[in-house]
C-alpha positions in Angstrom: 0.0 0.0 0.0 1.4 3.4 -0.9 1.9 6.3 1.5 -1.0 8.3 0.1 -3.4 5.3 0.3 -2.4 4.9 4.0 -2.7 8.6 4.7 -6.2 9.0 3.2 -7.7 5.6 4.0 -9.1 6.3 7.5 -10.6 9.8 7.1 -12.4 9.1 3.9 -14.0 6.0 5.1 -14.9 7.6 8.5 -17.2 10.2 6.9 -19.9 9.0 4.5 -20.2 10.8 1.2 -23.8 11.9 1.9 -22.6 13.8 5.0 -19.9 15.6 3.0 -22.4 16.6 0.3 -24.9 17.8 2.9 -22.3 19.9 4.7 -21.1 21.5 1.5 -24.7 22.3 0.5 -25.4 23.8 3.9 -22.2 26.0 3.7 -23.2 27.1 0.2 -26.7 28.0 1.2 -25.3 29.9 4.3 -22.9 31.8 2.1 -25.6 32.7 -0.4 -27.9 34.0 2.4 -25.1 36.0 3.9 -24.2 37.5 0.5 -27.9 38.3 -0.2 -28.5 40.0 3.2 -25.0 41.6 3.4 -26.2 45.2 3.2 -28.8 44.6 5.9 -26.2 42.9 8.1 -23.7 45.7 7.6 -26.4 48.2 8.6 -27.3 46.3 11.7 -23.6 46.1 12.7 -23.1 49.9 12.2 -26.2 50.6 14.2 -24.9 48.4 17.1 -21.5 50.3 16.9 -23.4 53.6 17.2 -25.3 52.3 20.2 -22.1 51.3 22.0 -20.1 54.4 20.9 -22.3 57.3 19.7 -20.9 60.0 17.4 -19.9 63.3 19.1 -22.3 66.2 18.6 -21.5 69.1 16.3 -20.8 71.2 19.4 -18.3 68.6 20.7 -16.6 68.4 17.4 -16.3 72.2 17.2 -14.9 72.4 20.7 -12.3 69.7 19.9 -11.4 71.5 16.7 -10.9 74.8 18.6 -8.8 73.0 21.3 -6.6 71.4 18.6 -6.2 74.8 16.9 -5.2 76.4 20.2 -2.6 73.6 20.8 -1.3 74.0 17.3 -0.9 77.7 17.7 0.9 77.2 21.0 3.3 74.8 19.4 3.9 77.3 16.6 4.8 79.9 19.2 7.1 77.6 21.1 9.0 76.6 17.9 11.1 79.8 17.5 12.0 79.8 21.2 13.2 76.2 21.0 15.2 77.1 17.9 16.7 80.0 19.7 17.7 77.9 22.6 19.2 75.3 20.3 21.3 77.9 18.4 22.9 79.2 21.7 24.6 75.9 22.5 
């Protein structure tokens, strides 16, 4: 008996052909259903994400933008002083 025959002898005889076909048909049907309802499932997933982590309001976004602009302006003011200190040494 060859190595391949020995290797594949037990697993193929352990599972009947009808079970393999049934399993493959079930996986195919599941894949088709998931592909058909994919937009719906994506919408449900996005809604669940919004429930867990809601979007910030426009006021919160404006406040964050203003804070970031202030930090950026502060960094721009500090840059010349840092360069001046670096040029002294």
